[in-house]
C-alpha positions in Angstrom: 0.0 -0.2 -0.2 1.4 3.7 -0.2 3.5 4.3 2.1 2.6 7.4 3.3 -1.1 6.1 4.1 -1.3 5.9 7.6 -4.1 3.5 9.1 -6.1 5.6 11.0 -9.5 7.5 10.7 -9.1 10.8 10.7 -11.7 13.2 9.8 -11.0 17.1 8.9 -14.1 18.3 7.2 -17.9 17.7 7.3 -18.9 15.1 5.0 -18.4 15.6 2.1 -15.7 18.4 1.9 -15.5 21.2 -0.2 -13.2 19.6 -2.8 -15.7 16.5 -2.9 -18.8 19.1 -3.0 -17.4 20.2 -6.4 -16.2 16.9 -7.8 -19.5 15.9 -7.0 -21.3 18.7 -9.5 -18.7 17.7 -11.9 -19.9 14.2 -11.8 -23.4 15.2 -12.3 -23.2 17.8 -14.9 -20.7 15.0 -17.0 -21.6 11.3 -16.0 -24.8 10.2 -16.7 -27.7 10.3 -13.4 -27.9 6.3 -13.8 -24.7 6.2 -12.4 -25.1 6.2 -8.6 -22.5 6.3 -5.4 -23.0 5.1 -2.1 -20.4 7.5 -0.2 -20.4 11.4 -1.5 -16.8 11.4 -1.1 -13.4 11.4 -4.0 -10.9 9.0 -3.2 -7.1 10.0 -4.3 -5.5 7.2 -2.2 -6.4 3.9 -0.5 -4.5 0.7 1.3 -4.5 -1.1 4.2 -7.9 -0.2 6.1 -7.7 3.3 5.1 -10.0 5.2 2.0 -8.6 9.1 2.1 -10.8 11.9 0.0 -9.8 14.8 -1.5 -10.9 16.9 1.8 -7.6 15.0 3.1 -10.5 12.7 5.1 -9.4 9.3 6.4 -11.9 6.3 6.2 -12.2 3.0 7.8 -12.8 0.4 4.5 -15.5 -2.0 5.5 -16.5 -2.6 1.8 -13.5 -2.9 -0.5 -14.8 -2.0 -3.4 -17.6 -4.1 -3.5 -15.3 -7.4 -2.4 -12.4 -6.2 -5.1 -9.6 -5.2 -3.1 -9.2 -8.2 -1.1 -5.8 -8.1 -0.6 -5.6 -4.9 0.3 -5.4 -1.6 -2.8 -2.3 -1.3 -3.9 -1.1 -4.5 -3.0 2.5 -4.5 -3.1 2.9 -7.7 -5.6 0.1 -6.5 -7.6 1.6 -3.4 -7.9 5.0 -4.5 -8.9 3.8 -7.1 -11.3 1.3 -4.6 -13.2 4.6 -2.0 -13.2 6.9 -4.6 -15.2 4.0 -5.7 -17.6 2.8 -2.1 -18.7 6.6 -1.5 -19.7 6.3 -4.7 -21.9 3.1 -4.8 -23.5 -0.5 -3.4 -22.3 -2.5 -5.3 -24.7 -2.1 -7.6 -27.8 -5.3 -9.6 -28.0 -5.0 -13.0 -26.5 -7.6 -14.5 -29.6 -4.4 -12.6 -31.6 -1.0 -13.0 -30.0 -1.4 -14.8 -26.6 0.9 -14.4 -24.1 2.0 -16.7 -21.1 -0.1 -14.5 -18.7 -3.1 -15.6 -19.7 -2.5 -19.5 -19.9 -0.9 -19.1 -15.8 -4.0 -17.7 -14.7 -6.1 -20.6 -16.5 -3.5 -23.1 -14.6 -3.9 -21.7 -11.4 -7.3 -21.3 -11.1 -7.7 -24.7 -12.4 -5.6 -25.7 -9.8 -7.4 -23.8 -7.4 -11.1 -24.6 -7.9 -12.9 -27.1 -6.2 -12.4 -30.4 -7.6 -9.5 -32.3 -8.9 -10.8 -33.3 -11.9 -9.7 -32.4 -15.4 -9.9 -28.6 -16.0 -10.2 -25.7 -18.6 -10.6 -21.9 -17.5 -11.8 -18.9 -19.7 -11.0 -15.2 -18.9 -13.3 -12.3 -19.5 -13.4 -9.0 -18.0 -16.7 -8.6 -15.9 -18.8 -11.1 -13.6 -21.9 -10.2 -15.7 -20.1 -11.1 -18.8 -18.4 -14.5 -17.2 -22.2 -15.2 -16.1 -23.4 -15.0 -19.6 -20.2 -17.3 -20.7 -21.1 -20.1 -18.6 -24.7 -19.9 -19.6 -23.6 -20.4 -23.2 -21.2 -23.0 -22.3 -23.6 -25.0 -20.3 -25.8 -24.7 -23.6 -23.5 -26.0 -25.6 -22.7 -28.7 -23.7 -26.4 -30.0 -22.9 -28.1 -28.8 -25.9 -30.8 -27.9 -23.4 -31.5 -23.9 -23.3 -33.6 -23.2 -19.8 -31.9 -21.7 -17.1 -32.9 -22.2 -13.0 -31.9 -18.8 -10.6 -33.1 -18.5 -7.7 -35.1 -15.7 -4.8 -33.0 -12.9 -3.8 -30.2 -13.3 -6.8 -27.9 -10.9 -7.7 -26.0 -11.9 -11.6 -25.4 -8.8 -13.4 -27.0 -5.4 -15.1 -26.5 -7.1 -18.6 -29.3 -8.3 -20.3 -29.4 -12.0 -19.8 -28.2 -10.9 -16.2 -30.9 -9.0 -15.1 -33.2 -11.5 -15.7 -31.4 -13.7 -13.6 -30.9 -11.0 -10.6 -34.7 -10.9 -8.5 -34.3 -7.5 -7.7 -36.3 -4.8 -9.8 -35.4 -1.3 -8.3 -32.5 -0.5 -9.5 -31.3 -3.4 -11.4 -34.0 -4.2 -13.9 -37.1 -1.5 -13.4 -37.6 -0.1 -17.0 -34.8 -2.1 -18.6 -36.7 -5.1 -20.4 -38.3 -6.6 -21.9 -35.5 -9.7 -21.0 -34.0 -12.5 -22.3 -36.1 -15.9 -21.9 -36.0 -19.0 -20.7 -35.2 -18.2 -17.4 -36.8 -19.6 -14.3 -36.6 -18.9 -10.6 -36.6 -21.6 -7.5 -36.8 -20.6 -3.6 -33.6 -20.5 -2.1 -32.9 -21.8 1.4 -32.8 -18.4 3.1 -32.9 -19.8 7.0 -33.4 -16.2 9.0 -37.0 -15.9 6.9 -37.8 -19.9 6.6 -40.3 -21.7 8.5 -38.5 -23.2 11.7 -39.1 -26.5 10.5 -37.5 -26.3 7.1 -34.0 -27.1 7.1 -31.4 -27.2 4.0 -32.3 -30.6 2.8 -36.3 -29.4 2.9 -35.5 -26.8 1.3 -33.4 -28.2 -1.9 -36.8 -30.6 -2.0 -39.1 -27.5 -2.5 -37.0 -26.1 -4.7 -36.5 -29.3 -6.5 -40.0 -29.7 -6.9 -40.2 -26.2 -8.3 -37.8 -26.9 -11.3 -38.8 -30.4 -12.2 -42.5 -29.0 -12.6 -42.6 -25.9 -13.9 -39.4 -26.1 -16.1 -38.4 -30.2 -16.4 -35.2 -31.3 -16.4 -35.6 -32.4 -20.1 -35.4 -28.5 -20.6 -32.8 -27.2 -18.2 -29.4 -26.6 -19.3 -27.7 -25.1 -16.1 -28.8 -24.4 -12.2 -26.9 -20.8 -10.7 -26.4 -20.1 -7.6 -24.4 -17.6 -5.2 -23.0 -20.5 -2.6 -23.6 -16.9 0.0 -25.7 -14.7 -1.9 -24.1 -11.2 -2.5 -26.4 -8.0 -3.0 -29.8 -10.2 -2.1 -28.8 -10.0 1.4 -25.2 -12.3 2.4 -27.5 -14.9 2.5 -26.1 -18.3 3.6 -28.3 -21.5 2.7 -29.1 -24.1 5.2 -26.7 -26.8 5.8 -27.5 -29.6 3.2 -29.3 -26.9 0.9 -26.4 -26.9 -1.7 -25.1 -30.0 -1.5 -28.6 -31.8 -2.3 -28.9 -29.4 -5.6 -25.6 -30.7 -6.6 -27.0 -34.3 -6.3 -30.0 -33.6 -8.1 -28.2 -31.6 -10.9 -25.5 -34.7 -11.3 -28.9 -37.2 -11.2 -30.3 -35.1 -14.4 -27.9 -33.9 -16.4 -27.9 -30.2 -15.4 -25.2 -28.1 -15.2 -24.6 -27.0 -11.5 -22.6 -23.0 -11.6 -21.2 -21.6 -9.0 -21.3 -18.0 -9.2 -18.3 -17.2 -6.9 -18.1 -13.6 -8.5 -18.1 -11.7 -4.6 -17.1 -15.0 -2.4 -14.1 -15.9 -4.2 -10.8 -15.6 -3.9 -10.4 -15.7 0.3 -13.9 -13.8 0.7 -15.2 -16.5 3.2 -12.5 -18.1 4.7 -11.9 -20.6 2.1 -10.6 -20.5 -1.3 -14.1 -20.6 -2.5 -16.8 -20.5 -0.7 -18.0 -23.7 -2.5 -15.5 -25.0 -0.5 -17.1 -24.8 3.1 -20.1 -25.7 1.6 -18.4 -29.2 0.7 -19.2 -29.1 -3.1 -17.9 -29.2 -6.2 -19.6 -27.1 -8.8 -19.5 -28.0 -12.7 -18.9 -25.0 -13.6 -17.0 -21.8 -11.2 -17.9 -17.9 -12.0 -15.1 -16.0 -11.0 -13.9 -11.7 -10.5 -14.5 -9.0 -8.0 -11.0 -10.1 -5.6 -9.3 -12.0 -8.2 -7.0 -9.2 -9.8 -6.6 -6.9 -7.1 -8.7 -4.3 -8.5 -8.2 -4.8 -12.3 -10.9 -5.8 -14.3 -11.1 -9.7 -14.6 -13.3 -12.4 -14.7 -13.7 -16.3 -15.6 -15.5 -19.3 -16.0 -13.8 -22.6 -14.7 -15.2 -25.9 -14.8 -14.9 -29.7 -16.2 -13.0 -29.8 -19.1 -15.6 -31.8 -21.4 -17.8 -29.0 -20.2 -15.6 -26.5 -21.1 -14.7 -27.7 -24.5 -18.4 -28.1 -25.4 -17.9 -25.1 -27.6 -16.8 -24.5 -30.8 -13.6 -22.8 -31.8 -13.9 -18.7 -31.7 -17.4 -19.4 -30.0 -15.7 -18.1 -26.8 -14.0 -14.7 -26.2 -13.6 -11.1 -26.5 -11.1 -8.2 -27.3 -9.9 -7.6 -24.1 -10.8 -10.8 -22.1 -7.7 -11.4 -20.2 -5.9 -8.5 -20.4 -2.2 -9.0 -19.6 -2.1 -6.2 -17.4 -5.1 -8.3 -14.8 -3.4 -11.4 -15.6 -0.3 -10.0 -14.0 -2.9 -8.4 -11.4 -4.6 -12.0 -10.9 -0.9 -13.9 -10.6 0.3 -11.3 -7.9 -3.6 -11.6 -6.1 -3.0 -15.2 -6.2 0.5 -15.4 -5.1 -0.2 -12.6 -1.9 -3.2 -14.5 -1.0 -1.0 -17.8 -0.3 2.5 -16.4 1.0 1.1 -13.7 3.2 -2.1 -16.7 4.6 -5.0 -14.6 4.2 -7.6 -17.7 4.0 -6.4 -17.8 7.7 -6.9 -14.0 8.1 -10.2 -14.2 6.7 -11.3 -16.4 9.6 -10.0 -14.3 12.1 -11.9 -10.9 10.7 -15.0 -13.6 10.9 -14.8 -14.3 14.4 -13.7 -11.2 15.1 -16.8 -9.5 13.5 -19.3 -11.9 14.5 -18.4 -12.3 17.9 -18.6 -7.9 17.9 -22.3 -8.1 16.0 -23.8 -10.8 18.2 -23.2 -8.9 21.4 -24.5 -6.1 20.0 -27.4 -8.0 18.6 -28.2 -9.4 22.4 -28.9 -5.8 23.3 -30.8 -4.9 20.6 -33.4 -6.7 19.0 -33.7 -4.7 15.7 -30.8 -6.3 14.5 -32.7 -9.3 13.4 -30.3 -11.4 11.8 -26.4 -11.6 12.2 -24.6 -14.3 9.2 -22.2 -14.6 7.2 -18.5 -16.0 6.6 -14.9 -15.3 6.5 -14.6 -11.4 6.0 -18.2 -11.3 4.1 -20.9 -10.8 7.3 -24.1 -9.1 7.2 -26.6 -8.0 9.6 -30.2 -8.0 9.0 -32.3 -5.2 10.5 -35.6 -5.4 11.5 -38.5 -3.1 13.5 -38.4 -3.7 16.9 -40.3 -6.8 18.4 -40.9 -8.3 14.9 -39.2 -9.7 12.1 -40.4 -6.7 9.7 -37.6 -5.5 7.5 -36.4 -1.9 8.5 -34.8 -0.5 5.6 -35.3 3.1 7.0 -33.1 2.0 10.2 -30.6 0.7 7.7 -30.4 3.7 5.5 -29.8 6.3 8.3 -27.3 3.5 10.3 -25.3 3.6 7.0 -25.2 7.5 7.1 -24.0 7.6 10.8 -21.3 5.9 10.0 -20.4 7.4 6.4 -20.6 10.3 8.1 -18.4 9.2 11.1 -15.1 8.0 8.9 -16.8 4.3 8.3 -17.2 2.9 4.6 -20.1 0.2 4.8 -22.2 -1.2 2.4 -26.5 -1.8 2.2 -28.3 -4.8 0.2 -30.7 -7.5 0.3 -34.3 -7.4 -1.6 -36.0 -4.9 1.0 -33.0 -2.9 1.6 -32.6 -3.6 5.3 -28.8 -5.2 5.4 -25.6 -3.8 6.1 -23.3 -5.8 4.5 -19.2 -5.7 5.9 -16.4 -6.7 3.1 -13.2 -5.1 4.8 -9.8 -5.9 3.0 -7.9 -8.7 4.4 -5.3 -6.1 4.7 -7.0 -4.0 7.7 -5.6 -4.4 10.9 -7.5 -5.8 14.1 -7.5 -2.0 15.5 -9.4 0.0 12.6 -12.0 -3.2 12.6 -12.8 -3.2 16.0 -13.1 1.0 15.7 -15.1 0.4 12.4 -17.2 -1.9 14.3 -17.6 0.1 17.1 -18.5 3.2 15.3 -21.7 1.2 14.1 -22.2 0.5 17.5 -22.8 4.1 18.6 -24.9 4.5 15.5 -27.3 2.2 16.4 -27.3 3.7 20.0 -27.8 6.8 18.4 -30.8 5.4 16.7 -32.7 4.1 19.8 -32.0 7.6 22.1 
């Protein structure tokens, strides 16, 4: 990280400060209205657990650019690798004159993703692009068209992935018509399911819907986030995902794990599928893959991945050499610095703290998550009714106090925490203390 960036929360102006206000005015005049922002500040420097803005304010980062800077902003290995690559060449297009970096990333993904079977990988730019290509591959392999996704899912903002995404506003409203042959099944949502619905029963419920409304003979793929992201950091009950995998294997349906947000040590394992004890046919990765550079991938069983005809997959920028260099350095950082274990420690700190807050405040309806991917679902006191207003109030208070937190959830009532694994214990605990104060202030 930048050596000059002091690792402490420090506010020198009101939030936003005058320079950020001026830049926001320029943004509003130059950038399409559809691009919103969570924080009203403009960053100039970031590293470790801190983001610094143009006015000199330093914020504790509990967002990681939505799970992208998992190894930390400007991680030294990533900086060095990108600098070396940019001096060599910035682009040739892998489909024209290929280069070793792309192959090395594919080899690393084939090694790291769950399962010891023969694998292949293909690289793209964004999570949504990789999701779309995973479906192309599944359709080519099965010669079937239908795709099943789940309640509360988020898979992207392209036409096909909007159809797959559950939440209308702001992701889908007014942007249709959407791609056909997308069907939705009920998810295991332990906090909101009936108490007698365990993982296996939730899977039977979903499979019953799939069989009756779609039919295995028509179904190319089941696509699911092992832990949902935008949908609310929902962790399915034990047994749910393995039962779906078993059903897919028995019915010639490709099981696709969307690990765009959960991959690369984020959940206390290299991939969330590892902690769930499942081996997907195809796994989609992005976000944390390349330390902040745009890269995504589909990795899976060789016979499925090779189903497409030559030149049926690709893209001009897919597997850009700078992003590939960053990805290899990111993986090296995770392995060399023990960041999987670091994510597990962050999980213990966050869950212990949030459970203590929950014990004193019944508006914290559910605390859940794995690794450095943790959330609290907020409800109205004495009920399980979602409280989006409280969620917004607490998030805004945290922002004003110098802590970056994000919200999510179908009902807009989930605070989500995605700290970089480079954050110190001290900064993490301080950020949670700020959150606790925000909760206390909303009760007075």
